[in-house]
C-alpha positions in Angstrom: 0.0 0.0 0.0 2.8 2.4 0.9 4.5 1.6 -2.3 1.5 2.6 -4.4 1.0 5.8 -2.4 4.7 6.5 -2.7 4.5 6.1 -6.5 1.4 8.4 -6.7 3.2 11.1 -4.6 5.4 12.5 -7.5 3.1 11.3 -10.3 0.1 13.5 -9.3 1.8 16.9 -9.4 4.0 15.9 -12.4 1.1 14.9 -14.5 -0.9 17.9 -13.5 2.0 20.2 -14.3 2.6 18.6 -17.7 -1.1 18.8 -18.6 -1.2 22.4 -17.5 1.7 23.3 -19.8 0.6 21.2 -22.8 -3.1 21.8 -22.9 -4.3 24.8 -24.9 -5.3 27.9 -22.8 -8.9 28.7 -22.1 -10.8 31.0 -24.6 -9.7 34.6 -24.6 -13.0 35.7 -23.1 -12.5 33.5 -20.1 -8.9 34.7 -19.6 -10.1 38.3 -19.8 -12.5 37.7 -16.9 -10.1 35.7 -14.8 -11.9 32.4 -15.5 -8.7 30.7 -16.8 -6.9 31.9 -13.7 -9.6 30.7 -11.3 -9.6 27.2 -12.9 -5.8 27.0 -12.8 -5.8 28.0 -9.2 -8.4 25.4 -8.2 -6.6 22.6 -10.1 -3.2 23.4 -8.8 -4.4 23.8 -5.2 -6.3 20.6 -5.4 -3.3 18.7 -6.9 -0.9 20.1 -4.3 -3.3 19.4 -1.5 -3.8 15.8 -2.8 0.0 15.3 -2.9 0.2 16.6 0.7 -2.6 14.2 1.7 -0.7 11.3 0.1 2.5 12.3 1.9 0.7 12.4 5.2 -0.9 9.0 4.5 2.5 7.5 3.7 3.9 9.0 6.9 1.1 7.5 9.0 1.2 4.1 7.3 5.0 3.8 7.2 6.1 1.6 10.2 8.9 -0.4 8.7 12.3 -0.2 10.4 14.4 -0.2 7.2 13.8 1.1 3.7 10.9 -0.4 1.7 11.1 -0.6 -2.0 8.9 -1.5 -5.0 10.2 -1.5 -8.5 9.7 -2.9 -12.0 12.2 -2.9 -14.9 11.5 -0.2 -17.4 14.3 -0.7 -19.9 17.3 -3.0 -20.1 20.5 -2.1 -21.9 22.2 -5.5 -22.3 21.8 -6.3 -18.6 22.1 -2.7 -17.3 18.5 -2.1 -16.2 16.7 1.1 -15.4 13.8 0.5 -13.1 10.6 2.4 -12.2 9.9 2.3 -8.5 10.0 4.0 -5.1 12.3 3.6 -2.1 10.8 4.8 1.1 12.4 5.4 4.5 11.7 7.7 7.4 13.8 10.5 5.9 12.0 10.3 2.6 8.6 10.4 4.2 9.3 13.5 6.3 11.0 15.4 3.5 8.0 14.6 1.3 5.7 16.1 3.9 7.8 19.2 4.1 8.0 19.6 0.4 4.2 19.4 -0.1 3.5 21.6 2.9 5.8 24.4 1.6 4.5 24.0 -2.0 0.9 24.3 -0.9 1.7 27.4 1.1 3.4 28.9 -2.0 0.5 28.0 -4.3 -2.0 29.7 -1.9 0.3 32.7 -1.5 0.8 33.1 -5.2 -2.9 33.6 -5.8 -2.7 36.9 -4.1 0.9 37.7 -4.8 0.5 38.0 -8.6 -2.5 40.3 -8.1 -1.0 42.8 -5.7 2.0 45.1 -5.3 4.5 46.3 -7.9 4.0 43.3 -10.2 0.3 44.1 -11.0 -0.5 44.2 -14.7 -3.3 43.4 -17.0 -1.4 40.3 -18.3 -1.4 38.5 -15.0 -4.4 36.3 -15.8 -2.6 35.0 -18.9 0.7 34.4 -17.0 -0.8 32.7 -14.0 -1.8 29.3 -15.5 1.7 28.4 -16.8 3.2 29.7 -13.6 0.9 27.5 -11.5 1.6 24.5 -13.7 5.4 25.0 -13.4 5.1 25.1 -9.6 3.3 21.7 -9.8 6.0 20.4 -12.1 8.7 21.7 -9.8 7.0 20.1 -6.8 6.6 16.8 -8.5 10.2 16.8 -9.7 11.5 17.3 -6.1 9.2 14.5 -4.9 10.6 12.2 -7.6 14.1 12.9 -6.2 12.8 12.1 -2.7 11.2 8.8 -3.4 13.0 7.5 -6.5 14.4 4.0 -6.1 16.6 4.2 -9.2 19.4 6.7 -9.9 18.2 7.4 -13.4 14.7 8.3 -12.1 16.4 10.5 -9.5 18.4 12.2 -12.3 15.1 12.8 -14.2 13.6 14.7 -11.3 17.0 16.4 -10.7 17.1 17.8 -14.2 13.4 18.7 -14.4 13.9 20.9 -11.3 16.7 22.7 -13.1 14.4 23.4 -16.0 11.6 24.6 -13.7 13.9 26.9 -11.8 14.9 28.6 -15.1 11.2 29.0 -16.1 10.0 30.3 -12.8 12.9 32.7 -12.0 12.3 34.3 -15.5 8.5 34.1 -15.0 8.1 37.8 -15.9 10.8 38.5 -18.4 10.0 42.2 -18.4 11.6 42.6 -14.9 15.1 43.8 -15.0 17.6 41.1 -14.3 15.1 38.2 -14.3 16.1 36.6 -17.7 19.9 36.9 -16.9 19.4 35.5 -13.4 17.4 32.5 -14.8 20.1 31.8 -17.4 22.8 32.1 -14.7 21.0 29.6 -12.4 20.6 27.2 -15.3 24.2 27.3 -16.6 25.9 27.3 -13.2 23.9 24.3 -12.0 24.4 22.6 -15.3 28.2 22.7 -14.7 27.7 20.6 -11.6 25.1 18.4 -13.2 27.6 17.2 -15.8 29.6 15.7 -12.9 26.4 14.3 -11.3 25.5 12.5 -14.6 29.0 11.1 -14.9 29.0 9.9 -11.3 25.6 8.1 -11.8 26.9 6.5 -15.0 30.1 5.3 -13.3 28.1 3.8 -10.4 25.6 2.1 -12.8 28.3 0.6 -15.0 30.4 -0.7 -12.1 27.3 -2.1 -10.3 25.5 -3.4 -13.3 22.3 -1.7 -12.1 21.0 1.8 -11.4 18.7 0.6 -8.5 19.8 2.5 -5.4 19.5 -0.7 -3.3 21.9 -2.6 -5.7 24.3 0.4 -5.9 24.5 0.6 -2.1 24.9 -3.2 -1.7 27.6 -3.5 -4.3 31.2 -3.9 -3.3 32.8 -1.0 -5.3 36.5 -0.6 -5.7 38.0 2.3 -3.7 39.2 4.3 -6.7 35.8 3.9 -8.5 33.9 4.9 -5.4 36.0 7.9 -4.8 35.8 9.1 -8.4 32.0 8.6 -8.4 31.6 10.3 -5.1 33.5 13.4 -6.2 31.6 13.6 -9.4 28.3 13.4 -7.5 29.5 16.2 -5.2 29.9 18.4 -8.2 26.2 18.2 -8.8 25.5 18.6 -5.1 27.6 21.8 -5.1 25.6 23.2 -8.0 22.1 22.3 -6.7 22.8 23.1 -3.1 24.8 26.3 -3.8 28.1 25.2 -2.3 31.3 26.9 -3.0 32.4 27.6 -5.7 29.0 27.0 -7.5 27.0 29.1 -5.1 26.9 32.3 -7.1 23.6 31.6 -8.8 21.4 31.5 -5.7 21.5 35.2 -4.6 20.9 36.4 -8.2 17.8 34.1 -8.4 16.1 36.6 -6.1 15.1 38.4 -9.3 12.3 36.0 -9.7 8.9 36.1 -7.8 9.2 36.0 -4.0 7.0 32.8 -3.7 9.4 31.1 -6.1 12.3 32.2 -3.9 10.6 30.5 -1.0 10.0 27.3 -3.0 13.6 27.1 -4.2 15.2 27.9 -0.8 12.9 25.9 1.4 11.5 22.8 -0.4 13.3 22.2 -3.7 16.5 22.7 -5.6 18.9 23.6 -2.7 17.5 20.8 -0.5 18.0 18.2 -3.3 21.8 18.1 -3.0 21.8 17.6 0.7 19.1 15.0 0.5 21.0 13.1 -2.3 24.1 12.8 -0.2 22.0 11.5 2.8 20.2 9.1 0.4 23.5 7.6 -0.8 25.4 8.1 2.4 26.9 4.6 2.7 28.8 5.3 -0.6 30.3 8.5 0.8 31.3 6.9 4.1 33.1 4.2 2.2 35.1 6.9 0.4 36.1 9.3 3.2 38.0 11.6 0.8 34.6 12.7 -0.5 33.4 13.7 3.0 36.7 15.5 3.6 36.1 17.6 0.5 32.5 18.1 1.4 33.4 19.3 4.9 35.9 21.8 3.6 33.4 23.1 1.0 30.7 23.3 3.7 32.8 25.3 6.1 33.8 27.8 3.4 30.2 28.1 2.2 28.9 28.5 5.8 31.2 31.5 6.5 31.1 33.0 3.1 27.3 33.1 3.0 27.0 34.5 6.6 29.5 37.3 6.0 28.0 38.2 2.6 24.6 38.5 4.3 25.9 41.2 6.7 26.2 43.9 4.1 23.3 43.4 1.7 20.6 46.1 1.5 18.1 44.0 -0.5 16.0 42.1 2.1 15.7 39.1 -0.3 19.5 38.9 -0.8 20.0 38.9 2.9 17.8 35.8 3.1 19.4 34.3 0.1 22.9 34.5 1.5 21.6 33.1 4.8 20.4 30.1 2.9 23.8 29.6 1.4 25.2 29.7 5.0 22.6 27.3 6.4 23.3 24.8 3.6 26.9 24.9 4.8 25.7 23.7 8.2 23.9 20.8 6.5 26.8 19.7 4.4 29.1 20.1 7.4 26.9 17.7 9.4 27.1 15.2 6.5 30.8 15.5 6.4 31.3 14.8 10.2 29.1 11.7 10.0 25.5 12.7 10.8 23.0 12.6 8.0 20.3 12.8 10.7 21.5 16.2 11.9 21.7 17.4 8.3 18.1 16.3 7.5 16.8 17.6 10.8 18.3 21.1 10.0 17.0 20.7 6.4 13.4 20.3 7.8 13.6 23.1 10.3 15.2 25.4 7.7 12.4 24.6 5.2 9.9 25.9 7.8 11.6 29.1 8.9 13.0 30.0 5.5 9.7 29.7 3.7 8.2 31.8 6.5 10.9 34.5 6.1 10.5 34.7 2.3 6.8 34.9 2.4 6.9 37.5 5.2 9.5 39.4 3.2 7.1 39.3 0.2 4.4 40.9 2.4 6.8 43.7 3.3 7.8 44.2 -0.3 4.3 44.5 -1.4 3.4 46.9 1.4 6.3 49.3 0.8 7.0 48.7 -2.9 10.7 48.1 -2.5 13.1 45.4 -1.6 15.7 47.8 -0.1 15.9 47.9 3.7 17.3 51.4 3.5 13.9 52.5 2.3 11.9 50.7 5.0 11.8 51.2 8.8 9.1 51.5 11.4 6.9 48.7 10.1 6.3 46.9 13.4 3.3 49.1 14.3 1.7 49.2 10.9 2.4 45.5 10.1 2.2 43.7 13.5 1.3 40.2 12.1 4.1 40.3 9.6 6.5 41.7 12.3 5.9 38.9 14.8 6.1 36.2 12.2 9.4 37.6 11.0 10.6 37.6 14.6 9.8 33.9 14.8 11.5 33.2 11.5 14.7 35.2 12.3 14.8 33.7 15.8 14.7 30.2 14.4 17.3 31.2 11.8 19.7 32.6 14.4 19.1 29.6 16.8 17.2 31.3 19.6 15.8 28.7 22.1 13.3 27.1 22.0 12.6 27.8 18.3 13.1 25.1 15.7 16.5 26.3 14.4 18.0 26.2 17.9 17.6 22.4 18.2 18.7 21.6 14.7 21.7 23.9 14.6 22.7 22.7 18.1 22.5 19.1 16.7 24.9 20.0 13.9 27.4 21.7 16.3 27.1 18.8 18.7 28.1 16.2 16.2 30.8 18.5 14.8 32.2 18.9 18.3 32.1 15.2 18.9 33.9 14.6 15.6 36.6 17.2 16.5 37.3 16.2 20.1 36.6 12.4 19.9 37.3 11.6 16.3 33.8 10.0 15.9 33.3 11.0 12.2 34.2 9.1 9.1 36.4 12.0 7.9 39.6 13.1 9.7 39.1 14.9 13.0 40.4 18.1 11.6 37.3 18.2 9.4 35.2 18.2 12.5 37.3 21.1 13.9 36.8 23.3 10.9 33.1 22.6 10.7 32.7 23.2 14.4 34.7 26.4 14.5 33.0 27.7 11.3 29.6 26.8 12.8 30.3 28.7 16.0 31.4 31.8 14.1 28.4 31.4 11.9 26.1 31.5 14.9 27.4 34.9 16.0 27.3 36.3 12.4 23.8 35.0 11.8 22.6 36.6 15.0 24.2 39.9 13.8 22.6 40.0 10.3 19.3 38.7 11.5 19.2 41.5 14.1 20.2 44.0 11.5 17.4 42.9 9.2 14.8 43.2 12.0 16.0 46.6 13.1 16.4 48.1 9.6 13.0 46.9 8.4 10.7 47.1 11.4 12.2 49.6 13.9 13.3 53.2 13.8 11.5 55.9 11.8 9.8 55.2 8.5 12.1 56.2 5.6 9.2 56.3 3.1 6.8 58.7 4.8 4.3 58.8 1.8 3.8 55.0 2.0 1.0 53.7 4.2 1.9 50.0 4.8 -0.4 47.5 6.4 -0.5 43.7 6.9 -1.4 41.7 3.8 -4.9 40.3 3.1 -5.9 36.8 4.2 -4.7 35.0 1.1 -1.1 36.2 1.8 -1.4 36.3 5.6 -2.6 32.8 6.4 0.3 30.9 4.7 2.7 33.1 6.8 0.9 32.4 10.0 0.7 28.7 9.4 4.4 28.4 8.6 5.2 30.2 11.8 3.9 27.2 13.8 6.5 24.6 12.6 9.2 27.4 12.6 8.6 27.7 16.3 7.7 24.2 17.4 9.3 21.7 14.9 12.4 21.3 17.0 10.4 20.1 20.0 9.3 16.9 18.2 12.7 15.4 19.0 11.6 15.1 22.6 8.4 13.3 21.7 9.6 9.7 21.7 6.3 8.2 20.4 6.2 10.6 17.4 9.9 10.0 16.6 9.4 6.3 16.8 6.3 6.3 14.7 7.8 8.3 11.8 11.4 7.1 12.2 12.2 10.8 12.7 15.9 11.5 11.7 16.9 12.6 15.2 20.4 13.7 16.0 22.7 11.0 17.5 24.7 12.5 20.4 27.7 10.9 22.0 26.6 9.2 25.2 22.9 9.1 24.2 21.2 5.8 23.9 17.9 6.8 22.3 19.4 9.0 19.6 17.3 12.1 20.5 18.6 15.6 20.9 19.6 16.4 24.5 20.8 19.6 26.0 24.3 19.4 27.5 27.2 21.6 28.4 28.1 22.0 24.7 25.0 24.1 24.2 26.4 27.0 26.3 29.1 27.9 23.7 26.7 28.4 20.8 24.4 30.4 23.0 27.4 32.6 24.0 28.2 33.2 20.3 24.5 33.9 19.7 24.2 36.5 22.5 27.5 38.1 21.4 26.3 38.6 17.8 22.9 39.9 18.9 24.4 42.3 21.5 26.9 43.6 19.0 24.2 44.7 16.4 21.8 45.9 19.1 24.4 48.1 20.9 25.5 49.6 17.6 21.9 50.4 16.6 21.2 52.0 20.0 24.0 54.5 19.5 22.5 55.7 16.2 19.1 54.2 15.2 19.2 56.1 11.9 22.5 54.5 10.9 23.0 51.1 9.2 24.8 48.7 11.5 26.7 47.5 8.5 28.6 50.8 8.5 30.6 49.3 11.4 32.1 46.9 9.0 34.2 49.7 7.6 36.4 48.8 4.6 35.1 45.2 4.7 31.5 46.3 3.9 32.0 46.5 0.1 33.9 43.2 0.1 31.1 41.5 1.9 28.4 43.3 -0.1 30.0 41.8 -3.3 30.5 38.4 -1.6 34.3 38.5 -1.9 33.9 39.3 -5.6 33.5 35.7 -6.6 31.2 36.8 -9.4 34.1 38.9 -10.7 36.4 36.0 -10.4 34.1 33.7 -12.3 33.6 36.4 -14.9 37.3 36.7 -15.4 38.3 33.1 -15.2 35.2 31.5 -16.9 32.8 33.9 -18.6 35.3 36.1 -20.5 37.4 33.1 -21.7 34.3 31.3 -22.9 33.0 34.4 -24.7 36.4 34.9 -26.3 36.4 31.2 -27.3 32.9 31.6 -28.7 33.9 34.7 -30.7 37.0 32.9 -32.0 34.8 29.9 -33.0 32.4 32.2 -34.7 35.1 34.0 -36.5 36.7 30.7 -37.6 33.3 29.5 -38.7 32.6 32.6 -40.7 36.1 33.0 -42.2 37.4 29.5 -42.6 34.3 27.2 -42.9 31.9 29.8 -44.4 34.8 31.2 -46.5 35.7 27.8 -47.9 32.1 27.0 -48.7 31.3 30.4 -50.1 34.7 30.6 -51.9 34.1 27.3 -53.7 30.7 28.6 -54.7 32.2 31.8 -56.0 34.9 29.9 -57.9 32.3 27.6 -59.5 30.2 30.6 -60.3 33.2 32.4 -61.9 34.1 29.3 -63.9 30.6 29.0 -65.2 30.5 32.7 -66.0 33.7 32.4 -68.0 32.5 29.4 -69.9 29.2 31.2 -70.6 31.1 34.2 -71.9 33.2 32.1 -74.2 30.1 30.3 -75.4 28.3 33.6 -76.0 31.4 35.0 -77.9 31.8 31.8 -80.1 28.2 31.5 -81.2 28.1 34.6 -83.5 31.4 33.6 -85.1 30.1 30.1 -85.8 26.9 31.4 -87.3 28.9 33.8 -89.5 31.1 31.0 -90.7 28.2 28.8 -91.6 26.5 31.7 -93.5 29.8 32.5 -95.3 30.3 28.8 -96.2 26.7 28.6 -97.6 27.3 31.7 -99.7 30.5 30.4 -101.0 28.9 27.1 -101.9 26.1 28.9 -103.6 28.4 31.1 -105.6 30.5 28.1 -106.6 27.4 26.3 -107.8 26.2 29.3 -109.8 29.6 29.8 -111.5 29.7 26.1 -112.4 26.2 26.4 -113.9 27.1 29.4 -116.1 30.3 27.7 -117.4 28.4 24.6 -118.4 
């Protein structure tokens, strides 16, 4: 039963999304009155709600200790089979619930989002149906990644997500920067996806099967496993925005705010972390891959946190915070705890979706994304303010909000790996993840406090704007997401719930039940948290009108431009590729086209010459014939006279 429900889980939104894109639009008269939009909204909400109900049903029915799998051969390439099927375990079930919950909130929010604020236009009713269908397709693709029992099927969902991200980021191509941001996201993630594809191919060829169960059970050689793991990590770095393929994620903020919530909380960036957790035995058997992942995760964690400190665009602050939080997840994987990584993935999905949708409410209320033009919103937007407080508190790790428990779990296992050498990677990997994580706690508290102060406190910096809380269709998704953002971390203490769903709780050294426990190690993260919060608050108290980022001094432009990695990529990759493209075009035009066109011109010239000769020789031949005829005639006449 669970296998059938698991198979329907991605199939329902995938089929609905494809039909929504392929079927012809409603008659023009229906679109003009919003009928097409209303039908699309009803269908997409129904489909996403059905997927959510299926996910909950699977969660309630799933009671097996280990993974359960159902599959059937789809195609066989000389013994190398690709199967259709699902592989369910506790992590897959919970991630599926999170994906459908966030997707449903985004679908509801989008109904009001596209009708309000700076993006209002008469064309919205024509743009909404494909937009809603693409969200359904996006959701189905992520669910396919979550439940796929075959690496090829996982790859299909992986690539469909890349396509959907491109389409949705560039949803309104008239907005400045949206087409370029979509293309950047597509190309940067494709760079990693080439490695991901090659890694899957290498595993399939060496195993003789693409079934995940067969791949995990196969006895791979060390060199093959290391090579395949590193290739897979290239795709993970692209999808989950890890250094150095992280640059696409902040630019993707040019797309609609609900899509930002979907990408950051439930799809795309979560896929890479989940894929590593799904195939974790392969990575533990090749510790070099986890060492690389730990180093990249620590760099990403610090880079994203520092970049968030100097952004003025509220969405870019949240985007860089996502980059940083993904570093915590990959760091947890590197030090040996996929449970801690998935726990933080789930709590992050709740509070980051909440923050983006709350930011969308603020943007629509004031008509700008710049915090320098906000201020004083807590009185005029109390609901949005308190929801943002919950989201930022969870992001910073304020107890007892959800992010506190999950982030403390990551730091606990990193500390254990550093001090006791419990992780599969060398202990120094645990050290760098732990130290980077502690610094990240303080920096996160600083930029979260700065966002709250700049947007909601102080004097309004746009006095002509009269902001207010959004209407119900935008407000209720935010309110509902505030509940798991506040309480999700507490489920680790409910033993019956954890046992029922096989909740991926954080294993702590010395703990027999595997649940999260407070210990002396929690005091250090709390100290870093209080330090960061106090730093930004004291600076703001001295001058409420000033931006706390001014205290960064000469580092501010460096952080604002994220250490100029975009410039580095532009110099090392973009410009050489463009130069190569220009050279190839010149070679094609001069050499290839020149040879083809030159041979054509030579043939034409030769033909023209022969034609000219032919035209010149024809009159002479005719004159010769006529002269000959005259001579013959004269000769005949003379002979006749003589006779």
